[in-house]
A tleap script that builds the chain and sets N, CA, C and O, in Angstrom:
source leaprc.protein.ff14SB
mol = sequence {
  NMET GLY VAL LEU ASP ARG ALA LYS GLU VAL
  SER GLY ILE SER ASP SER GLU GLU SER PRO
  LEU PRO TYR VAL CYS LEU ALA CYS GLU THR
  THR PHE GLU VAL GLN HIE HIE SER CYS PRO
  VAL CYS GLY SER TYR ASP LEU ARG CYS SER
  ARG TRP VAL LYS CGLN
}
set mol.1.N position { -56.767 109.366 75.849 }
set mol.1.CA position { -55.622 110.171 75.487 }
set mol.1.C position { -56.104 111.566 75.140 }
set mol.1.O position { -57.023 111.740 74.339 }
set mol.2.N position { -55.469 112.565 75.757 }
set mol.2.CA position { -55.845 113.939 75.506 }
set mol.2.C position { -55.196 114.500 74.259 }
set mol.2.O position { -54.333 113.870 73.648 }
set mol.3.N position { -55.623 115.686 73.896 }
set mol.3.CA position { -55.113 116.341 72.701 }
set mol.3.C position { -53.614 116.599 72.831 }
set mol.3.O position { -52.871 116.387 71.872 }
set mol.4.N position { -53.153 117.054 74.002 }
set mol.4.CA position { -51.734 117.339 74.186 }
set mol.4.C position { -50.895 116.064 74.167 }
set mol.4.O position { -49.780 116.063 73.644 }
set mol.5.N position { -51.422 114.981 74.732 }
set mol.5.CA position { -50.704 113.705 74.680 }
set mol.5.C position { -50.549 113.229 73.245 }
set mol.5.O position { -49.490 112.735 72.859 }
set mol.6.N position { -51.588 113.375 72.467 }
set mol.6.CA position { -51.533 112.971 71.059 }
set mol.6.C position { -50.538 113.843 70.287 }
set mol.6.O position { -49.797 113.342 69.441 }
set mol.7.N position { -50.524 115.150 70.579 }
set mol.7.CA position { -49.588 116.058 69.910 }
set mol.7.C position { -48.145 115.696 70.247 }
set mol.7.O position { -47.282 115.738 69.370 }
set mol.8.N position { -47.867 115.341 71.502 }
set mol.8.CA position { -46.523 114.908 71.902 }
set mol.8.C position { -46.116 113.642 71.156 }
set mol.8.O position { -44.983 113.519 70.691 }
set mol.9.N position { -47.046 112.712 71.050 }
set mol.9.CA position { -46.760 111.445 70.376 }
set mol.9.C position { -46.447 111.669 68.904 }
set mol.9.O position { -45.496 111.091 68.378 }
set mol.10.N position { -47.223 112.487 68.244 }
set mol.10.CA position { -47.057 112.743 66.818 }
set mol.10.C position { -45.763 113.526 66.553 }
set mol.10.O position { -45.079 113.279 65.560 }
set mol.11.N position { -45.433 114.462 67.438 }
set mol.11.CA position { -44.242 115.295 67.224 }
set mol.11.C position { -42.945 114.599 67.589 }
set mol.11.O position { -41.867 115.077 67.235 }
set mol.12.N position { -43.032 113.472 68.293 }
set mol.12.CA position { -41.834 112.737 68.651 }
set mol.12.C position { -41.239 113.121 69.988 }
set mol.12.O position { -40.123 112.706 70.301 }
set mol.13.N position { -41.955 113.908 70.793 }
set mol.13.CA position { -41.440 114.292 72.102 }
set mol.13.C position { -42.186 113.581 73.224 }
set mol.13.O position { -42.291 114.095 74.338 }
set mol.14.N position { -42.693 112.414 72.922 }
set mol.14.CA position { -43.410 111.619 73.910 }
set mol.14.C position { -42.471 111.177 75.019 }
set mol.14.O position { -41.308 110.875 74.752 }
set mol.15.N position { -42.954 111.131 76.272 }
set mol.15.CA position { -42.153 110.727 77.419 }
set mol.15.C position { -41.777 109.258 77.374 }
set mol.15.O position { -40.823 108.855 78.039 }
set mol.16.N position { -42.489 108.449 76.618 }
set mol.16.CA position { -42.231 107.017 76.584 }
set mol.16.C position { -40.927 106.671 75.870 }
set mol.16.O position { -40.398 105.576 76.056 }
set mol.17.N position { -40.398 107.590 75.054 }
set mol.17.CA position { -39.181 107.322 74.305 }
set mol.17.C position { -37.980 108.067 74.886 }
set mol.17.O position { -36.976 108.230 74.194 }
set mol.18.N position { -38.054 108.514 76.113 }
set mol.18.CA position { -36.994 109.304 76.719 }
set mol.18.C position { -35.722 108.487 76.886 }
set mol.18.O position { -35.760 107.367 77.396 }
set mol.19.N position { -34.600 109.044 76.456 }
set mol.19.CA position { -33.303 108.392 76.573 }
set mol.19.C position { -32.834 108.450 78.022 }
set mol.19.O position { -33.088 109.444 78.703 }
set mol.20.N position { -32.149 107.400 78.519 }
set mol.20.CA position { -31.662 107.429 79.899 }
set mol.20.C position { -30.600 108.498 80.112 }
set mol.20.O position { -30.475 109.008 81.226 }
set mol.21.N position { -29.833 108.856 79.090 }
set mol.21.CA position { -28.844 109.929 79.167 }
set mol.21.C position { -29.177 110.958 78.091 }
set mol.21.O position { -28.687 110.862 76.965 }
set mol.22.N position { -30.017 111.950 78.438 }
set mol.22.CA position { -30.591 112.820 77.422 }
set mol.22.C position { -29.670 113.902 76.856 }
set mol.22.O position { -30.050 114.545 75.877 }
set mol.23.N position { -28.478 114.139 77.418 }
set mol.23.CA position { -27.609 115.190 76.911 }
set mol.23.C position { -26.269 114.612 76.472 }
set mol.23.O position { -25.769 113.664 77.078 }
set mol.24.N position { -25.682 115.188 75.409 }
set mol.24.CA position { -24.417 114.693 74.867 }
set mol.24.C position { -23.522 115.878 74.503 }
set mol.24.O position { -23.998 116.904 74.017 }
set mol.25.N position { -22.224 115.721 74.744 }
set mol.25.CA position { -21.221 116.695 74.311 }
set mol.25.C position { -20.813 116.306 72.903 }
set mol.25.O position { -20.404 115.168 72.672 }
set mol.26.N position { -20.916 117.231 71.956 }
set mol.26.CA position { -20.565 116.918 70.583 }
set mol.26.C position { -19.051 116.876 70.363 }
set mol.26.O position { -18.592 116.315 69.368 }
set mol.27.N position { -18.278 117.455 71.267 }
set mol.27.CA position { -16.819 117.453 71.123 }
set mol.27.C position { -16.212 116.116 71.535 }
set mol.27.O position { -15.408 115.546 70.797 }
set mol.28.N position { -16.596 115.605 72.722 }
set mol.28.CA position { -15.986 114.361 73.216 }
set mol.28.C position { -16.974 113.198 73.298 }
set mol.28.O position { -16.596 112.089 73.676 }
set mol.29.N position { -18.252 113.449 72.941 }
set mol.29.CA position { -19.314 112.444 72.903 }
set mol.29.C position { -19.635 111.818 74.261 }
set mol.29.O position { -20.129 110.692 74.325 }
set mol.30.N position { -19.357 112.544 75.347 }
set mol.30.CA position { -19.740 112.100 76.680 }
set mol.30.C position { -21.224 112.382 76.878 }
set mol.30.O position { -21.713 113.428 76.452 }
set mol.31.N position { -21.947 111.465 77.518 }
set mol.31.CA position { -23.374 111.658 77.771 }
set mol.31.C position { -23.614 111.978 79.242 }
set mol.31.O position { -22.855 111.549 80.111 }
set mol.32.N position { -24.683 112.742 79.516 }
set mol.32.CA position { -25.010 113.200 80.857 }
set mol.32.C position { -26.496 113.032 81.141 }
set mol.32.O position { -27.312 113.030 80.220 }
set mol.33.N position { -26.844 112.892 82.406 }
set mol.33.CA position { -28.245 112.834 82.820 }
set mol.33.C position { -28.817 114.229 83.026 }
set mol.33.O position { -30.026 114.420 82.893 }
set mol.34.N position { -27.982 115.200 83.344 }
set mol.34.CA position { -28.422 116.580 83.584 }
set mol.34.C position { -27.775 117.497 82.563 }
set mol.34.O position { -26.739 117.165 81.985 }
set mol.35.N position { -28.386 118.645 82.346 }
set mol.35.CA position { -27.859 119.605 81.386 }
set mol.35.C position { -26.795 120.476 82.053 }
set mol.35.O position { -27.032 121.045 83.118 }
set mol.36.N position { -25.639 120.575 81.432 }
set mol.36.CA position { -24.539 121.415 81.908 }
set mol.36.C position { -24.369 122.581 80.949 }
set mol.36.O position { -24.789 122.506 79.794 }
set mol.37.N position { -23.743 123.678 81.434 }
set mol.37.CA position { -23.429 124.809 80.547 }
set mol.37.C position { -22.172 124.525 79.741 }
set mol.37.O position { -22.046 124.959 78.597 }
set mol.38.N position { -21.247 123.796 80.342 }
set mol.38.CA position { -20.044 123.357 79.637 }
set mol.38.C position { -19.753 121.916 80.045 }
set mol.38.O position { -20.144 121.476 81.126 }
set mol.39.N position { -19.068 121.196 79.179 }
set mol.39.CA position { -18.774 119.789 79.434 }
set mol.39.C position { -17.757 119.672 80.571 }
set mol.39.O position { -16.678 120.259 80.484 }
set mol.40.N position { -18.075 118.929 81.632 }
set mol.40.CA position { -17.122 118.761 82.727 }
set mol.40.C position { -15.916 117.896 82.346 }
set mol.40.O position { -14.922 117.884 83.071 }
set mol.41.N position { -15.986 117.178 81.231 }
set mol.41.CA position { -14.887 116.316 80.798 }
set mol.41.C position { -13.879 117.094 79.952 }
set mol.41.O position { -12.682 117.075 80.237 }
set mol.42.N position { -14.365 117.783 78.903 }
set mol.42.CA position { -13.442 118.447 77.978 }
set mol.42.C position { -13.535 119.976 77.995 }
set mol.42.O position { -12.663 120.648 77.445 }
set mol.43.N position { -14.576 120.535 78.617 }
set mol.43.CA position { -14.716 121.991 78.702 }
set mol.43.C position { -15.450 122.631 77.539 }
set mol.43.O position { -15.607 123.851 77.513 }
set mol.44.N position { -15.903 121.841 76.579 }
set mol.44.CA position { -16.606 122.368 75.406 }
set mol.44.C position { -17.968 122.932 75.795 }
set mol.44.O position { -18.584 122.489 76.765 }
set mol.45.N position { -18.427 123.917 75.024 }
set mol.45.CA position { -19.759 124.483 75.221 }
set mol.45.C position { -20.772 123.908 74.227 }
set mol.45.O position { -21.917 124.359 74.185 }
set mol.46.N position { -20.370 122.933 73.440 }
set mol.46.CA position { -21.228 122.356 72.402 }
set mol.46.C position { -21.976 121.136 72.945 }
set mol.46.O position { -21.680 120.003 72.566 }
set mol.47.N position { -22.947 121.374 73.834 }
set mol.47.CA position { -23.755 120.323 74.438 }
set mol.47.C position { -25.148 120.370 73.837 }
set mol.47.O position { -25.707 121.449 73.637 }
set mol.48.N position { -25.707 119.211 73.550 }
set mol.48.CA position { -27.024 119.130 72.919 }
set mol.48.C position { -27.878 118.073 73.591 }
set mol.48.O position { -27.376 117.179 74.272 }
set mol.49.N position { -29.166 118.193 73.385 }
set mol.49.CA position { -30.108 117.155 73.802 }
set mol.49.C position { -29.912 115.978 72.833 }
set mol.49.O position { -29.911 116.173 71.617 }
set mol.50.N position { -29.750 114.777 73.358 }
set mol.50.CA position { -29.415 113.636 72.500 }
set mol.50.C position { -30.489 113.298 71.479 }
set mol.50.O position { -30.179 112.714 70.440 }
set mol.51.N position { -31.740 113.647 71.743 }
set mol.51.CA position { -32.775 113.348 70.752 }
set mol.51.C position { -32.714 114.286 69.558 }
set mol.51.O position { -33.350 114.024 68.537 }
set mol.52.N position { -31.939 115.404 69.671 }
set mol.52.CA position { -31.771 116.332 68.552 }
set mol.52.C position { -30.571 115.943 67.691 }
set mol.52.O position { -30.415 116.449 66.580 }
set mol.53.N position { -29.726 115.047 68.197 }
set mol.53.CA position { -28.501 114.679 67.506 }
set mol.53.C position { -28.723 113.360 66.785 }
set mol.53.O position { -29.156 112.381 67.392 }
set mol.54.N position { -28.427 113.333 65.496 }
set mol.54.CA position { -28.547 112.087 64.733 }
set mol.54.C position { -27.428 111.145 65.161 }
set mol.54.O position { -26.257 111.525 65.149 }
set mol.55.N position { -27.780 109.930 65.536 }
set mol.55.CA position { -26.784 108.950 65.972 }
set mol.55.C position { -26.339 108.110 64.820 }
set mol.55.O position { -25.500 107.225 64.988 }
savepdb mol mol.pdb
quit
């Protein structure tokens, strides 16, 4: 394991824990596989990476 792999693991951004739907709209709680600028369901601009949002 390299230094960068260890740093990813310690910081919590390891690839092994990747969510299948990494993006979520905070307005309507729809999840997406790709990042959008606005939610295609409700039109909100409040989209976040799901690992940053407390579930």
